[in-house]
MOPAC internal coordinates of N, CA, C and O (Angstrom, degrees):
PM7 1SCF
backbone

  N    0.0000 0     0.00 0     0.00 0    0    0    0
  C    1.4473 1     0.00 0     0.00 0    1    0    0
  C    1.4747 1   115.61 1     0.00 0    2    1    0
  O    1.2310 1   122.11 1   -26.57 1    3    2    1
  N    1.4247 1   113.57 1   153.43 1    3    2    1
  C    1.4600 1   118.08 1   177.68 1    5    3    2
  C    1.4813 1   109.37 1  -100.50 1    6    5    3
  O    1.2310 1   123.54 1   -13.20 1    7    6    5
  N    1.3107 1   110.81 1   166.80 1    7    6    5
  C    1.4865 1   115.59 1   177.59 1    9    7    6
  C    1.6341 1   110.20 1  -106.77 1   10    9    7
  O    1.2310 1   123.04 1   -44.63 1   11   10    9
  N    1.3054 1   111.78 1   135.37 1   11   10    9
  C    1.4801 1   119.90 1   177.56 1   13   11   10
  C    1.4927 1   110.60 1  -124.06 1   14   13   11
  O    1.2310 1   122.06 1   -31.15 1   15   14   13
  N    1.4637 1   113.66 1   148.85 1   15   14   13
  C    1.4131 1   122.64 1   176.74 1   17   15   14
  C    1.5681 1   104.43 1  -101.28 1   18   17   15
  O    1.2310 1   124.70 1   -47.75 1   19   18   17
  N    1.3187 1   108.58 1   132.25 1   19   18   17
  C    1.4977 1   114.17 1   171.99 1   21   19   18
  C    1.6495 1   105.11 1  -111.59 1   22   21   19
  O    1.2310 1   123.89 1   -65.15 1   23   22   21
  N    1.2948 1   110.14 1   114.85 1   23   22   21
  C    1.5007 1   119.58 1  -178.63 1   25   23   22
  C    1.5398 1   105.17 1   -98.82 1   26   25   23
  O    1.2310 1   120.60 1   -49.38 1   27   26   25
  N    1.3211 1   116.46 1   130.62 1   27   26   25
  C    1.4944 1   126.69 1  -178.47 1   29   27   26
  C    1.3815 1   110.26 1  -113.42 1   30   29   27
  O    1.2310 1   121.92 1   -59.37 1   31   30   29
  N    1.2922 1   113.93 1   120.63 1   31   30   29
  C    1.6130 1   123.18 1   179.79 1   33   31   30
  C    1.4609 1   110.92 1  -119.48 1   34   33   31
  O    1.2310 1   124.24 1   -47.55 1   35   34   33
  N    1.3863 1   109.46 1   132.45 1   35   34   33
  C    1.4801 1   117.84 1   170.55 1   37   35   34
  C    1.4206 1   112.59 1  -150.56 1   38   37   35
  O    1.2310 1   119.16 1   -14.05 1   39   38   37
  N    1.3577 1   119.21 1   165.95 1   39   38   37
  C    1.3988 1   124.34 1   174.15 1   41   39   38
  C    1.4409 1   115.78 1   -65.03 1   42   41   39
  O    1.2310 1   117.50 1   -74.47 1   43   42   41
  N    1.2086 1   122.37 1   105.53 1   43   42   41
  C    1.4624 1   124.77 1  -176.49 1   45   43   42
  C    1.5464 1   113.28 1  -103.79 1   46   45   43
  O    1.2310 1   120.80 1  -179.44 1   47   46   45
  N    1.3369 1   116.08 1     0.56 1   47   46   45
  C    1.5959 1   113.88 1  -174.11 1   49   47   46
  C    1.5298 1   106.37 1  -123.96 1   50   49   47
  O    1.2310 1   115.59 1   156.45 1   51   50   49
  N    1.2725 1   125.97 1   -23.55 1   51   50   49
  C    1.4459 1   117.48 1  -179.87 1   53   51   50
  C    1.5400 1   112.76 1   -73.62 1   54   53   51
  O    1.2310 1   121.29 1   -60.75 1   55   54   53
  N    1.3460 1   115.13 1   119.25 1   55   54   53
  C    1.4518 1   113.45 1  -172.43 1   57   55   54
  C    1.5471 1   116.08 1   -56.93 1   58   57   55
  O    1.2310 1   122.39 1   144.08 1   59   58   57
  N    1.3082 1   113.03 1   -35.92 1   59   58   57
  C    1.4949 1   113.76 1  -179.53 1   61   59   58
  C    1.5773 1   114.23 1   -69.04 1   62   61   59
  O    1.2310 1   119.97 1   163.39 1   63   62   61
  N    1.2900 1   117.65 1   -16.61 1   63   62   61
  C    1.4819 1   123.59 1   172.61 1   65   63   62
  C    1.4951 1   116.00 1   -81.00 1   66   65   63
  O    1.2310 1   119.92 1   166.59 1   67   66   65
  N    1.2729 1   117.75 1   -13.41 1   67   66   65
  C    1.4693 1   116.20 1  -175.31 1   69   67   66
  C    1.4589 1   116.22 1   -79.48 1   70   69   67
  O    1.2310 1   117.76 1   -48.72 1   71   70   69
  N    1.2402 1   121.87 1   131.28 1   71   70   69
  C    1.4673 1   123.79 1   178.89 1   73   71   70
  C    1.4571 1   114.72 1   -64.10 1   74   73   71
  O    1.2310 1   123.50 1   -27.33 1   75   74   73
  N    1.3948 1   110.90 1   152.67 1   75   74   73
  C    1.5021 1   115.90 1   172.38 1   77   75   74
  C    1.5304 1   108.59 1   -71.34 1   78   77   75
  O    1.2310 1   118.22 1   -19.23 1   79   78   77
  N    1.3504 1   120.99 1   160.77 1   79   78   77
  C    1.4709 1   122.37 1   179.97 1   81   79   78
  C    1.6054 1   109.27 1   -54.15 1   82   81   79
  O    1.2310 1   119.00 1   144.98 1   83   82   81
  N    1.2664 1   119.51 1   -35.02 1   83   82   81
  C    1.4684 1   124.51 1  -177.49 1   85   83   82
  C    1.5426 1   105.35 1   -68.48 1   86   85   83
  O    1.2310 1   119.62 1   131.04 1   87   86   85
  N    1.4894 1   118.32 1   -48.96 1   87   86   85
  C    1.3804 1   119.63 1  -177.28 1   89   87   86
  C    1.5797 1   108.21 1   -64.58 1   90   89   87
  O    1.2310 1   119.34 1   142.52 1   91   90   89
  N    1.3003 1   118.87 1   -37.48 1   91   90   89
  C    1.3996 1   119.85 1  -178.92 1   93   91   90
  C    1.4807 1   117.13 1   -64.36 1   94   93   91
  O    1.2310 1   121.91 1   145.18 1   95   94   93
  N    1.3637 1   113.95 1   -34.82 1   95   94   93
  C    1.4814 1   124.29 1   177.17 1   97   95   94
  C    1.6109 1   103.78 1   -63.56 1   98   97   95
  O    1.2310 1   122.26 1   131.33 1   99   98   97
  N    1.3131 1   113.28 1   -48.67 1   99   98   97
  C    1.5054 1   115.75 1  -175.59 1  101   99   98
  C    1.5450 1   109.92 1   -66.93 1  102  101   99
  O    1.2310 1   119.53 1   141.00 1  103  102  101
  N    1.2564 1   118.50 1   -39.00 1  103  102  101
  C    1.5388 1   122.12 1  -179.01 1  105  103  102
  C    1.6230 1   106.92 1   -67.90 1  106  105  103
  O    1.2310 1   119.66 1   137.99 1  107  106  105
  N    1.3098 1   118.26 1   -42.01 1  107  106  105
  C    1.4469 1   119.31 1   177.80 1  109  107  106
  C    1.6187 1   112.05 1   -61.36 1  110  109  107
  O    1.2310 1   122.75 1   141.86 1  111  110  109
  N    1.2965 1   112.33 1   -38.14 1  111  110  109
  C    1.5421 1   117.03 1   176.71 1  113  111  110
  C    1.5249 1   109.07 1   -62.73 1  114  113  111
  O    1.2310 1   119.34 1   133.08 1  115  114  113
  N    1.2837 1   118.86 1   -46.92 1  115  114  113
  C    1.4934 1   123.30 1   179.04 1  117  115  114
  C    1.4634 1   108.96 1   -61.63 1  118  117  115
  O    1.2310 1   119.56 1   139.35 1  119  118  117
  N    1.3454 1   118.45 1   -40.65 1  119  118  117
  C    1.4859 1   120.81 1  -177.43 1  121  119  118
  C    1.5646 1   106.92 1   -71.14 1  122  121  119
  O    1.2310 1   117.69 1   142.28 1  123  122  121
  N    1.2259 1   122.00 1   -37.72 1  123  122  121
  C    1.4998 1   124.77 1  -179.92 1  125  123  122
  C    1.4997 1   110.61 1   -71.00 1  126  125  123
  O    1.2310 1   120.83 1   145.67 1  127  126  125
  N    1.2896 1   116.01 1   -34.33 1  127  126  125
  C    1.5594 1   120.38 1   176.18 1  129  127  126
  C    1.5483 1   110.14 1   -70.57 1  130  129  127
  O    1.2310 1   122.36 1   140.64 1  131  130  129
  N    1.3481 1   113.08 1   -39.36 1  131  130  129
  C    1.5016 1   113.26 1   176.48 1  133  131  130
  C    1.5778 1   109.80 1   -64.68 1  134  133  131
  O    1.2310 1   118.97 1   133.19 1  135  134  133
  N    1.2881 1   119.57 1   -46.81 1  135  134  133
  C    1.4320 1   124.48 1  -173.20 1  137  135  134
  C    1.5657 1   104.05 1   -64.93 1  138  137  135
  O    1.2310 1   120.92 1   139.42 1  139  138  137
  N    1.3508 1   115.85 1   -40.58 1  139  138  137
  C    1.4843 1   120.20 1  -177.07 1  141  139  138
  C    1.5948 1   110.91 1   -62.03 1  142  141  139
  O    1.2310 1   123.30 1   143.68 1  143  142  141
  N    1.4881 1   111.28 1   -36.32 1  143  142  141
  C    1.3869 1   113.67 1  -178.43 1  145  143  142
  C    1.5336 1   111.34 1   -72.44 1  146  145  143
  O    1.2310 1   121.97 1   154.40 1  147  146  145
  N    1.3745 1   113.83 1   -25.60 1  147  146  145
  C    1.5267 1   117.66 1   176.71 1  149  147  146
  C    1.5027 1   111.63 1   -70.02 1  150  149  147
  O    1.2310 1   122.73 1   137.60 1  151  150  149
  N    1.4020 1   112.38 1   -42.40 1  151  150  149
  C    1.3223 1   126.30 1   176.88 1  153  151  150
  C    1.5934 1   115.93 1   -55.74 1  154  153  151
  O    1.2310 1   123.11 1   138.91 1  155  154  153
  N    1.4156 1   111.64 1   -41.09 1  155  154  153
  C    1.3697 1   123.46 1   179.47 1  157  155  154
  C    1.4681 1   113.26 1   -58.82 1  158  157  155
  O    1.2310 1   122.78 1   145.23 1  159  158  157
  N    1.4028 1   112.27 1   -34.77 1  159  158  157
  C    1.4227 1   120.60 1  -179.48 1  161  159  158
  C    1.5863 1   112.61 1   -88.05 1  162  161  159
  O    1.2310 1   120.50 1  -167.56 1  163  162  161
  N    1.3305 1   116.66 1    12.44 1  163  162  161
  C    1.3998 1   124.42 1  -175.26 1  165  163  162
  C    1.5739 1   115.27 1    49.07 1  166  165  163
  O    1.2310 1   122.16 1  -140.71 1  167  166  165
  N    1.4090 1   113.47 1    39.29 1  167  166  165
  C    1.4263 1   125.01 1   177.74 1  169  167  166
  C    1.5257 1   114.18 1  -108.57 1  170  169  167
  O    1.2310 1   120.57 1   167.32 1  171  170  169
  N    1.2491 1   116.52 1   -12.68 1  171  170  169
  C    1.5195 1   120.57 1   178.62 1  173  171  170
  C    1.4825 1   114.85 1   -81.49 1  174  173  171
  O    1.2310 1   119.99 1   -58.31 1  175  174  173
  N    1.3500 1   117.63 1   121.69 1  175  174  173
  C    1.4306 1   123.00 1   177.58 1  177  175  174
  C    1.4493 1   115.23 1   -99.89 1  178  177  175
  O    1.2310 1   117.96 1   143.98 1  179  178  177
  N    1.3164 1   121.49 1   -36.02 1  179  178  177
  C    1.4988 1   126.12 1   179.05 1  181  179  178
  C    1.5300 1   109.96 1   164.37 1  182  181  179
  O    1.2310 1   123.40 1     2.96 1  183  182  181
  N    1.2557 1   111.08 1  -177.04 1  183  182  181
  C    1.5653 1   120.01 1   173.92 1  185  183  182
  C    1.5498 1   112.69 1   154.03 1  186  185  183
  O    1.2310 1   123.14 1    -2.47 1  187  186  185
  N    1.3155 1   111.59 1   177.53 1  187  186  185
  C    1.5639 1   112.59 1  -177.92 1  189  187  186
  C    1.4989 1   102.17 1  -168.92 1  190  189  187
  O    1.2310 1   122.85 1    -9.94 1  191  190  189
  N    1.3287 1   112.14 1   170.06 1  191  190  189
  C    1.4025 1   128.80 1   170.35 1  193  191  190
  C    1.5274 1   110.05 1   -80.52 1  194  193  191
  O    1.2310 1   120.60 1   -17.53 1  195  194  193
  N    1.3403 1   116.45 1   162.47 1  195  194  193
  C    1.3756 1   122.07 1   172.00 1  197  195  194
  C    1.4411 1   113.52 1  -122.82 1  198  197  195
  O    1.2310 1   118.89 1   -30.18 1  199  198  197
  N    1.3665 1   119.72 1   149.82 1  199  198  197
  C    1.3940 1   122.07 1   174.83 1  201  199  198
  C    1.4160 1   113.89 1   -71.33 1  202  201  199
  O    1.2310 1   119.61 1   -24.99 1  203  202  201
  N    1.3471 1   118.36 1   155.01 1  203  202  201
  C    1.4972 1   119.75 1  -175.69 1  205  203  202
  C    1.5504 1   113.20 1   -77.62 1  206  205  203
  O    1.2310 1   120.48 1   155.01 1  207  206  205
  N    1.3790 1   116.68 1   -24.99 1  207  206  205
  C    1.4462 1   121.43 1   177.40 1  209  207  206
  C    1.4748 1   114.33 1   -86.10 1  210  209  207
  O    1.2310 1   119.98 1   -34.29 1  211  210  209
  N    1.2971 1   117.64 1   145.71 1  211  210  209
  C    1.4697 1   123.99 1   177.97 1  213  211  210
  C    1.4088 1   111.09 1  -177.14 1  214  213  211
  O    1.2310 1   121.22 1    12.98 1  215  214  213
  N    1.3595 1   115.28 1  -167.02 1  215  214  213
  C    1.4713 1   119.47 1   174.60 1  217  215  214
  C    1.5297 1   109.91 1  -137.05 1  218  217  215
  O    1.2310 1   121.80 1   -27.31 1  219  218  217
  N    1.3182 1   114.17 1   152.69 1  219  218  217
  C    1.4683 1   124.27 1   179.24 1  221  219  218
  C    1.4954 1   105.48 1  -111.06 1  222  221  219
  O    1.2310 1   120.54 1   -44.70 1  223  222  221
  N    1.3347 1   116.56 1   135.30 1  223  222  221
  C    1.4797 1   119.51 1  -177.97 1  225  223  222
  C    1.5016 1    99.56 1  -123.73 1  226  225  223
  O    1.2310 1   122.02 1   -53.18 1  227  226  225
  N    1.3921 1   113.75 1   126.82 1  227  226  225
  C    1.4249 1   119.74 1   179.22 1  229  227  226
  C    1.5483 1   108.37 1  -121.54 1  230  229  227
  O    1.2310 1   121.30 1    -9.03 1  231  230  229
  N    1.3251 1   115.13 1   170.97 1  231  230  229
  C    1.5592 1   117.70 1   171.09 1  233  231  230
  C    1.3982 1   114.15 1   -45.35 1  234  233  231
  O    1.2310 1   121.56 1   -46.05 1  235  234  233
  N    1.3641 1   114.62 1   133.95 1  235  234  233
  C    1.5176 1   119.93 1   175.55 1  237  235  234
  C    1.4795 1   114.98 1   141.29 1  238  237  235
  O    1.2310 1   114.10 1   132.91 1  239  238  237
  N    1.2653 1   128.77 1   -47.09 1  239  238  237
  C    1.5218 1   120.54 1   -14.51 1  241  239  238
  C    1.5997 1   110.15 1   -78.16 1  242  241  239
  O    1.2310 1   122.44 1   -37.19 1  243  242  241
  N    1.2670 1   112.93 1   142.81 1  243  242  241
  C    1.4598 1   120.39 1   174.18 1  245  243  242
  C    1.4938 1   106.72 1  -109.57 1  246  245  243
  O    1.2310 1   116.08 1   -56.47 1  247  246  245
  N    1.3203 1   125.04 1   123.53 1  247  246  245
  C    1.3756 1   128.24 1  -176.02 1  249  247  246
  C    1.5789 1   107.71 1  -114.33 1  250  249  247
  O    1.2310 1   121.17 1   -53.32 1  251  250  249
  N    1.3344 1   115.36 1   126.68 1  251  250  249
  C    1.4686 1   119.56 1  -178.17 1  253  251  250
  C    1.5276 1   106.93 1  -131.97 1  254  253  251
  O    1.2310 1   119.88 1   -24.10 1  255  254  253
  N    1.3234 1   117.83 1   155.90 1  255  254  253
  C    1.4350 1   122.09 1   171.63 1  257  255  254
  C    1.5158 1   107.02 1   -64.37 1  258  257  255
  O    1.2310 1   122.21 1   -36.35 1  259  258  257
  N    1.3232 1   113.37 1   143.65 1  259  258  257
  C    1.3722 1   112.74 1  -179.09 1  261  259  258
  C    1.5190 1   107.17 1  -156.58 1  262  261  259
  O    1.2310 1   120.45 1    27.71 1  263  262  261
  N    1.3689 1   116.74 1  -152.29 1  263  262  261
  C    1.4712 1   126.88 1     3.17 1  265  263  262
  C    1.5341 1   115.08 1   -90.46 1  266  265  263
  O    1.2310 1   119.42 1  -159.31 1  267  266  265
  N    1.3066 1   118.71 1    20.69 1  267  266  265
  C    1.4343 1   116.00 1  -174.35 1  269  267  266
  C    1.5120 1   105.92 1  -126.13 1  270  269  267
  O    1.2310 1   119.44 1  -120.31 1  271  270  269
  N    1.3184 1   118.68 1    59.69 1  271  270  269
  C    1.4251 1   121.95 1   178.02 1  273  271  270
  C    1.5559 1   112.30 1   -72.05 1  274  273  271
  O    1.2310 1   118.77 1   153.15 1  275  274  273
  N    1.3224 1   119.96 1   -26.85 1  275  274  273
  C    1.4651 1   120.75 1   179.68 1  277  275  274
  C    1.4063 1   118.19 1  -116.24 1  278  277  275
  O    1.2310 1   120.41 1   168.31 1  279  278  277
  N    1.1784 1   116.83 1   -11.69 1  279  278  277
  C    1.6222 1   119.97 1  -177.28 1  281  279  278
  C    1.4684 1   107.05 1  -137.99 1  282  281  279
  O    1.2310 1   120.71 1   -23.89 1  283  282  281
  N    1.4245 1   116.25 1   156.11 1  283  282  281
  C    1.3667 1   119.40 1   176.55 1  285  283  282
  C    1.5137 1   112.95 1   -78.43 1  286  285  283
  O    1.2310 1   120.62 1   150.05 1  287  286  285
  N    1.4006 1   116.43 1   -29.95 1  287  286  285
  C    1.4203 1   123.97 1  -176.01 1  289  287  286
  C    1.5460 1   111.25 1   -67.66 1  290  289  287
  O    1.2310 1   116.35 1   -58.08 1  291  290  289
  N    1.2740 1   124.55 1   121.92 1  291  290  289
  C    1.3949 1   124.90 1  -173.61 1  293  291  290
  C    1.6295 1   105.75 1  -126.04 1  294  293  291
  O    1.2310 1   123.57 1   -27.19 1  295  294  293
  N    1.3235 1   110.76 1   152.81 1  295  294  293
  C    1.4404 1   115.67 1   172.63 1  297  295  294
  C    1.4597 1   113.90 1   -72.04 1  298  297  295
  O    1.2310 1   121.17 1   -68.17 1  299  298  297
  N    1.3147 1   115.37 1   111.83 1  299  298  297
  C    1.4262 1   123.34 1  -170.98 1  301  299  298
  C    1.5691 1   112.30 1   -85.13 1  302  301  299
  O    1.2310 1   122.32 1   142.90 1  303  302  301
  N    1.2485 1   113.16 1   -37.10 1  303  302  301
  C    1.4733 1   122.11 1  -174.06 1  305  303  302
  C    1.5042 1   110.65 1   177.51 1  306  305  303
  O    1.2310 1   124.98 1    -4.56 1  307  306  305
  N    1.4308 1   108.04 1   175.44 1  307  306  305
  C    1.4698 1   111.67 1   178.78 1  309  307  306
  C    1.4845 1   110.66 1  -149.11 1  310  309  307
  O    1.2310 1   115.70 1   -15.03 1  311  310  309
  N    1.3564 1   125.76 1   164.97 1  311  310  309
  C    1.3783 1   129.21 1   176.08 1  313  311  310
  C    1.5124 1   103.44 1  -137.64 1  314  313  311
  O    1.2310 1   119.19 1   -27.98 1  315  314  313
  N    1.2535 1   119.16 1   152.02 1  315  314  313
  C    1.5381 1   123.64 1   173.28 1  317  315  314
  C    1.4838 1   102.34 1  -116.62 1  318  317  315
  O    1.2310 1   122.37 1   -49.03 1  319  318  317
  N    1.2579 1   113.07 1   130.97 1  319  318  317
  C    1.5414 1   123.09 1   175.90 1  321  319  318
  C    1.5345 1   111.51 1  -125.15 1  322  321  319
  O    1.2310 1   125.14 1   -14.83 1  323  322  321
  N    1.3730 1   107.73 1   165.17 1  323  322  321
  C    1.4950 1   112.41 1   166.75 1  325  323  322
  C    1.5748 1   111.99 1  -107.55 1  326  325  323
  O    1.2310 1   123.21 1   -38.16 1  327  326  325
  N    1.2843 1   111.45 1   141.84 1  327  326  325
  C    1.4846 1   113.01 1  -176.47 1  329  327  326
  C    1.5379 1   108.27 1  -147.92 1  330  329  327
  O    1.2310 1   116.99 1   -21.54 1  331  330  329
  N    1.2825 1   123.32 1   158.46 1  331  330  329
  C    1.5058 1   121.99 1   178.12 1  333  331  330
  C    1.4183 1   113.22 1   -75.44 1  334  333  331
  O    1.2310 1   118.98 1   153.94 1  335  334  333
  N    1.2898 1   119.55 1   -26.06 1  335  334  333
  C    1.4861 1   118.54 1   172.45 1  337  335  334
  C    1.5941 1   107.92 1  -168.30 1  338  337  335
  O    1.2310 1   122.27 1     0.95 1  339  338  337
  N    1.3141 1   113.27 1  -179.05 1  339  338  337
  C    1.6192 1   115.75 1  -175.51 1  341  339  338
  C    1.5095 1   109.32 1   -58.00 1  342  341  339
  O    1.2310 1   120.79 1   144.78 1  343  342  341
  N    1.3188 1   116.10 1   -35.22 1  343  342  341
  C    1.5080 1   110.70 1  -173.74 1  345  343  342
  C    1.5604 1   109.81 1   -73.92 1  346  345  343
  O    1.2310 1   121.17 1   145.86 1  347  346  345
  N    1.3270 1   115.37 1   -34.14 1  347  346  345
  C    1.4900 1   115.76 1   167.77 1  349  347  346
  C    1.4864 1   120.29 1   -54.78 1  350  349  347
  O    1.2310 1   124.55 1   135.55 1  351  350  349
  N    1.3669 1   108.87 1   -44.45 1  351  350  349
  C    1.4890 1   119.21 1  -177.72 1  353  351  350
  C    1.6095 1   107.39 1   -68.17 1  354  353  351
  O    1.2310 1   120.71 1   138.49 1  355  354  353
  N    1.3234 1   116.25 1   -41.51 1  355  354  353
  C    1.4601 1   121.58 1  -179.80 1  357  355  354
  C    1.6251 1   110.88 1   -62.75 1  358  357  355
  O    1.2310 1   123.89 1   140.04 1  359  358  357
  N    1.3433 1   110.14 1   -39.96 1  359  358  357
  C    1.4600 1   111.60 1   178.13 1  361  359  358
  C    1.6486 1   112.87 1   -64.89 1  362  361  359
  O    1.2310 1   123.10 1   143.38 1  363  362  361
  N    1.2305 1   111.66 1   -36.62 1  363  362  361
  C    1.5322 1   117.81 1   173.80 1  365  363  362
  C    1.4620 1   111.96 1   -63.99 1  366  365  363
  O    1.2310 1   120.91 1   135.30 1  367  366  365
  N    1.3540 1   115.86 1   -44.70 1  367  366  365
  C    1.4893 1   121.07 1   179.82 1  369  367  366
  C    1.4598 1   113.92 1   -64.84 1  370  369  367
  O    1.2310 1   120.82 1   145.87 1  371  370  369
  N    1.3844 1   116.03 1   -34.13 1  371  370  369
  C    1.4435 1   123.22 1  -179.29 1  373  371  370
  C    1.5004 1   113.72 1   -59.41 1  374  373  371
  O    1.2310 1   120.07 1   162.59 1  375  374  373
  N    1.3051 1   117.47 1   -17.41 1  375  374  373
  C    1.4734 1   126.84 1  -175.81 1  377  375  374
  C    1.5572 1   111.48 1   -95.07 1  378  377  375
  O    1.2310 1   121.49 1   179.54 1  379  378  377
  N    1.2804 1   114.75 1    -0.46 1  379  378  377
  C    1.4354 1   120.63 1  -179.68 1  381  379  378
  C    1.5393 1   111.39 1   -65.88 1  382  381  379
  O    1.2310 1   121.16 1   -54.65 1  383  382  381
  N    1.3512 1   115.40 1   125.35 1  383  382  381
  C    1.4053 1   118.68 1  -173.02 1  385  383  382
  C    1.6171 1   118.64 1   -64.95 1  386  385  383
  O    1.2310 1   122.66 1   157.66 1  387  386  385
  N    1.3973 1   112.50 1   -22.34 1  387  386  385
  C    1.4077 1   114.80 1   174.63 1  389  387  386
  C    1.5028 1   114.71 1   -58.30 1  390  389  387
  O    1.2310 1   120.30 1   158.39 1  391  390  389
  N    1.2628 1   117.03 1   -21.61 1  391  390  389
  C    1.4984 1   121.36 1  -175.76 1  393  391  390
  C    1.5462 1   110.28 1   -70.00 1  394  393  391
  O    1.2310 1   122.30 1   171.93 1  395  394  393
  N    1.3085 1   113.20 1    -8.07 1  395  394  393
  C    1.4130 1   115.82 1   177.69 1  397  395  394
  C    1.5749 1   115.13 1   -79.60 1  398  397  395
  O    1.2310 1   121.66 1   175.00 1  399  398  397
  N    1.3845 1   114.42 1    -5.00 1  399  398  397
  C    1.4303 1   120.54 1   177.78 1  401  399  398
  C    1.6078 1   111.64 1  -101.32 1  402  401  399
  O    1.2310 1   121.88 1   -48.59 1  403  402  401
  N    1.1605 1   114.00 1   131.41 1  403  402  401
  C    1.4707 1   117.39 1   179.43 1  405  403  402
  C    1.5310 1   110.18 1   -57.69 1  406  405  403
  O    1.2310 1   119.65 1   -45.08 1  407  406  405
  N    1.2743 1   118.27 1   134.92 1  407  406  405
  C    1.5404 1   125.25 1   174.90 1  409  407  406
  C    1.4944 1   109.67 1    91.74 1  410  409  407
  O    1.2310 1   120.13 1   166.38 1  411  410  409
  N    1.2959 1   117.36 1   -13.62 1  411  410  409
  C    1.5184 1   121.48 1  -175.96 1  413  411  410
  C    1.4260 1   107.66 1   -80.24 1  414  413  411
  O    1.2310 1   122.19 1   -30.47 1  415  414  413
  N    1.3856 1   113.41 1   149.53 1  415  414  413
  C    1.4172 1   120.92 1   179.43 1  417  415  414
  C    1.5656 1   114.58 1  -142.87 1  418  417  415
  O    1.2310 1   120.72 1   -22.84 1  419  418  417
  N    1.2358 1   116.23 1   157.16 1  419  418  417
  C    1.4276 1   124.77 1   177.08 1  421  419  418
  C    1.5130 1   105.52 1  -129.33 1  422  421  419
  O    1.2310 1   123.82 1   -42.26 1  423  422  421
  N    1.3876 1   110.28 1   137.74 1  423  422  421
  C    1.6579 1   118.24 1  -177.77 1  425  423  422
  C    1.4847 1    98.79 1  -122.67 1  426  425  423
  O    1.2310 1   123.05 1   -35.66 1  427  426  425
  N    1.3937 1   111.76 1   144.34 1  427  426  425
  C    1.4362 1   120.47 1  -176.36 1  429  427  426
  C    1.5566 1   100.15 1  -129.55 1  430  429  427
  O    1.2310 1   124.19 1   -55.05 1  431  430  429
  N    1.4356 1   109.56 1   124.95 1  431  430  429
  C    1.4989 1   116.09 1   179.44 1  433  431  430
  C    1.4214 1   108.85 1  -136.00 1  434  433  431
  O    1.2310 1   119.35 1   -45.05 1  435  434  433
  N    1.4119 1   118.84 1   134.95 1  435  434  433
  C    1.4440 1   123.77 1   173.13 1  437  435  434
  C    1.5004 1   109.96 1   -70.82 1  438  437  435
  O    1.2310 1   121.72 1   -43.89 1  439  438  437
  N    1.4328 1   114.32 1   136.11 1  439  438  437
  C    1.5444 1   120.89 1   179.87 1  441  439  438
  C    1.5628 1    97.82 1   -84.28 1  442  441  439
  O    1.2310 1   120.50 1   -56.58 1  443  442  441
  N    1.3917 1   116.65 1   123.42 1  443  442  441
  C    1.4326 1   122.21 1   177.89 1  445  443  442
  C    1.5242 1   106.61 1   -70.56 1  446  445  443
  O    1.2310 1   123.31 1   -32.39 1  447  446  445
  N    1.3266 1   111.26 1   147.61 1  447  446  445
  C    1.4884 1   117.04 1   172.36 1  449  447  446
  C    1.5114 1   115.92 1    85.23 1  450  449  447
  O    1.2310 1   119.63 1  -176.36 1  451  450  449
  N    1.3835 1   118.32 1     3.64 1  451  450  449
  C    1.3964 1   127.84 1  -178.27 1  453  451  450
  C    1.5584 1   109.99 1  -111.09 1  454  453  451
  O    1.2310 1   120.10 1   180.00 1  455  454  453

């Protein structure tokens, strides 16, 4: 099996897009259930959420506050999974609960050399 990175992007900065504490608790349960299902298949490798603050470094070097200087959609976290191929990894990623939010996205990328 190969390893794949599942990148989860959502709007972390627009105040209106932020969930209530109750919604957040519900979303986290769905997320943990999803990851638990992946782990039960022995396909979960690891992952974590990311802080909203950070820096973006561009050519120059130009350093700006980030990581969302130009778009609302931010990288919220990632997991690494094992899958037989890109289609298998995509089918796992399609179940990610963040896809229930308008404008959210999930990206699947094979990790080279694994």
